[in-house]
C-alpha positions in Angstrom: 94.9 44.6 0.1 96.7 47.8 1.3 97.1 48.4 5.0 95.1 51.3 6.3 97.3 54.1 7.7 97.0 55.1 11.3 96.0 58.7 11.8 98.8 61.1 12.9 96.9 62.9 15.5 94.2 62.1 18.1 90.6 61.3 16.8 88.5 64.5 17.0 85.1 63.5 18.4 82.1 65.8 18.3 81.4 65.4 22.0 84.2 65.6 24.7 84.1 63.4 27.7 84.1 64.8 31.2 86.8 64.0 33.7 85.1 60.8 35.2 84.4 59.6 31.7 88.0 60.1 30.7 89.1 58.0 33.7 86.6 55.3 32.7 88.1 55.4 29.1 91.6 55.0 30.4 90.5 52.1 32.5 89.1 50.5 29.3 92.4 51.0 27.5 94.4 49.5 30.4 92.2 46.3 30.9 90.8 43.4 28.9 87.3 43.5 30.4 85.8 46.7 31.9 82.4 47.1 33.5 80.9 50.6 33.5 78.0 51.1 35.9 75.9 54.2 36.8 72.3 55.4 36.9 70.4 56.4 33.8 71.9 59.5 32.1 75.4 59.1 33.5 76.9 58.6 30.0 77.9 54.9 30.3 77.1 54.0 26.7 78.6 57.1 25.3 81.8 56.5 27.1 82.0 52.9 26.1 81.2 53.7 22.4 83.7 56.6 22.3 86.5 54.3 23.6 85.6 51.7 21.1 85.5 54.1 18.1 88.8 55.6 19.1 90.5 52.2 19.1 88.9 51.4 15.7 89.7 54.7 14.0 93.3 54.7 15.3 93.7 51.1 13.9 94.4 49.6 17.3 91.6 47.0 16.7 90.1 45.4 13.8 86.4 45.8 14.5 83.7 46.8 16.9 81.1 44.1 17.9 77.9 45.4 19.5 75.5 43.2 21.5 72.9 43.4 24.1 70.0 41.3 25.4 66.7 41.4 23.6 64.8 42.5 26.7 62.3 45.3 26.8 61.3 47.4 29.7 57.9 45.7 30.3 56.2 45.9 26.9 56.6 43.1 24.6 57.3 44.0 20.9 56.0 40.8 19.4 57.3 39.4 16.0 59.5 41.9 14.1 59.8 41.4 10.4 63.0 41.7 8.3 66.6 40.9 8.5 68.6 40.1 11.7 69.7 43.8 11.7 66.0 45.0 11.3 64.9 42.8 14.2 67.7 44.2 16.4 67.3 47.8 15.5 65.0 48.7 18.4 67.5 47.1 20.8 70.6 48.7 19.4 69.2 52.2 18.7 71.0 53.6 21.8 74.4 52.4 20.6 73.9 53.8 17.1 72.6 57.1 18.5 75.7 57.4 20.7 78.0 56.7 17.7 76.2 59.3 15.6 76.5 61.9 18.3 80.2 61.3 18.7 81.2 61.1 15.1 80.0 61.9 11.6 77.0 59.7 10.8 78.3 59.0 7.3 81.6 57.6 8.6 79.7 55.4 11.1 77.5 54.1 8.3 80.5 53.3 6.1 82.2 51.4 8.9 79.0 49.3 9.3 78.6 48.6 5.7 82.3 47.5 5.5 81.7 45.1 8.4 84.0 47.0 10.8 81.1 47.6 13.1 79.0 44.4 13.6 75.9 43.7 15.6 75.6 40.2 17.1 72.5 39.1 19.1 73.4 37.8 22.5 71.4 34.7 21.7 73.8 33.9 18.8 77.1 34.1 20.8 77.3 30.2 21.3 80.3 29.0 19.2 81.6 32.6 18.4 85.1 33.7 19.4 86.1 37.3 19.6 89.7 38.0 18.5 91.3 41.4 17.9 88.1 43.5 18.4 86.3 45.6 20.9 83.1 44.1 22.2 80.6 46.7 23.6 77.8 45.0 25.7 74.9 47.3 26.4 72.2 46.8 29.1 74.4 44.3 31.0 71.9 44.3 33.9 69.5 42.3 31.7 72.0 39.6 31.1 71.4 36.3 33.1 74.1 34.5 35.0 74.4 31.8 32.3 74.4 34.4 29.5 77.1 36.4 31.3 79.3 33.2 31.7 78.9 32.5 28.0 79.7 36.1 27.0 82.9 36.3 29.1 84.1 33.0 27.7 84.1 34.4 24.2 87.1 36.8 24.8 90.2 35.8 22.8 93.6 37.4 22.2 93.7 41.1 21.3 90.0 41.7 22.4 88.6 44.2 24.9 85.1 43.8 26.3 83.2 46.7 27.7 80.0 45.8 29.7 77.6 48.6 30.5 74.8 48.3 33.0 72.8 49.6 35.9 71.2 47.4 38.6 68.3 49.9 39.0 67.2 49.2 35.4 66.8 45.4 35.5 63.9 44.5 33.1 64.0 40.7 33.6 60.8 39.3 34.9 62.8 37.6 37.7 65.4 40.3 38.7 67.3 37.6 40.7 68.3 36.1 37.3 70.5 39.2 36.5 74.2 38.3 36.5 75.3 41.9 36.6 75.6 42.4 40.3 77.6 39.2 40.7 79.8 40.3 37.8 80.6 43.7 39.5 81.4 42.1 42.9 83.2 38.8 42.2 85.9 39.4 39.7 87.8 42.5 41.0 90.8 40.5 41.9 91.4 39.2 38.4 94.2 41.0 36.5 92.8 42.8 33.5 89.3 43.1 34.9 88.0 46.5 36.3 84.8 48.1 37.4 84.1 51.8 37.0 81.1 53.8 38.3 79.9 57.0 36.7 78.0 59.4 38.9 77.5 62.7 36.9 74.0 63.3 35.4 74.1 64.3 31.7 70.4 64.7 31.3 68.1 67.4 32.6 68.8 68.3 36.3 65.3 67.2 37.2 66.2 63.5 36.4 68.6 63.0 39.3 66.2 63.8 42.2 63.4 61.8 40.5 65.7 58.7 40.2 66.8 59.1 43.8 63.2 59.0 45.0 62.6 55.8 43.1 65.9 54.3 44.5 64.9 55.2 48.1 61.5 53.6 47.5 63.2 50.4 46.3 65.2 50.4 49.6 
């Protein structure tokens, strides 16, 4: 098997990161585990996926692993037919959408077919070890304490983990079960662990004041 050559120049993405996203990306590159938090529309997932794709395309990592909890925002989907990928499709759509926005869809699909981008259900992590890859964890606020402990324990040599979340979007029936707030506040002293907060709204300008009213209502 011939070794794939590294690109000579920087990867050219279709969407550029803003300044705070660039800082977040550099934090990802400098650390083993990075948490990206921020309200809806702050570009958390886009930033995480861009960093992961950059590392994959520049041959600095072997693969990207995508995972997220199978938790919906209130409405149960019921039984979903098909393969593992088919069942996960409603949950991982945001990650795939971000990839397709950032880079050519055909290239993303090729990497998926070749196994360089893999989706693993959070429920299937027991017994798995992640080496020489970038793990992107979406909707981290819907991960329980025990799941978060399991997830963090999978990191092996050569792996980076990016956990994306927002405590204002917890969809767990018992919000106290979320391990995201604990994660953000109790591991900052660990070398190689960092938390970044994104504040810029990338959706319509009407979204930000609406979310603020809801945040004030929650107290």
